[in-house]
N, C-alpha and C positions, 0 to 999 in steps of 0.2 A: 733604646731607652726612653725616647718620649712616643713610643708606639701608642699608648694609651690616650693621647692627646687627637689622633686621628679619628675621623668619622666616617664610617662608610655607609652607603643609602641601600645596600643589600641589591639584590636583581630586580630591576623594574622593567617590566613589559610595556611596549608603547607600540600602537597601532601605527602603521604607516601606510601611505598610499602614492598615488601618483601625482596627486595635487595636494597643495598645502591644508587645503579645507579639511581635507578627510584624515589628518594625521594628529596624534595625541601631542601634548605640550610636556616638555623637559623642563623642570624648573633647574637652572644652573647656578643660582646664586650663592649656595653656601658651598660650592665644590671646586677643586682644583686641579682634578686628574679623573681620569676614567676610562672604561673600554665598553667596547661593544659587539654583540654577535648577534647574527641575522637567521630568519628562515631560509630555508633553501630557494633559490631563484631569486633573492633580493643580491643585486651585485654592485648598486650604485646607491649613496644617499647623499642629497643635497640639503644643505643645512638653510634654513629660514628662521629669523629671529625677531625679537620684540623687546623694547625696554620694560613694557609694563603688560599684564595680562589684558588690558583694556586696550592696548594697541594694536595697529594691523600687523600681522606678521609680513615681513618682507624677505626677498632674497638676500642673504648674507654674505658679502664680499669681503676680501682681504684689502689690504692697503693699496694694492695694485690693481683693484678691481676686479679680480677674478673670484669667480663664485666659489666658495668654501666646500669642498665635496669630500667623500670617503670611498674609496674601492673596498668593497667587503665581500665576503664569502661565508657560507655557512660551517666552512669547515676550519675557519680562524676566528681570532679574537683580535679586532682591530683598536688601537688606540684611540681615544676621541683627541682630535686636533686642540690644540691651545687655544685658538681663536673662539671656541665655544664658551670659554670663561672671561671673556671681555664683554657677554651679554647678560641679560637675567634670566630671559625664556628662549628655547629651542625648538622648532619642530624639523622632523627629518623627512624629507620627501625623498621616495624609494624610484626605482625603476618598474616595479611592481607591487601590487598590495600583499600585506603580510605583517609580522610583528618583528621587532627588534627588542633585544635585551640588554640594559645598560648598567653598568654598575661604575658609580661614581665614589671617590674619596676625598677628603679635605686635606 
């Protein structure tokens, strides 16, 4: 009934690398759910976050102090973790360089 109120980002391509400096930024401000697919060879994504685009991106950890990570594969679609929507901007650092493909919904 309320499907028309939902907003979808469409598929976004983001470059990832093994260092935070080499990764594209994902704007998570207006979304509350989503999924990711990856290029072949990418198997792990570690999240880095910032409250503002001018801030330094820092390793993102949960309330227990554990790094927020995703185990991924090119043969699956992986749900984005709920922790991503507590912050404004995210970078995904991968085990190898390539692209990830993200879709977000409000």
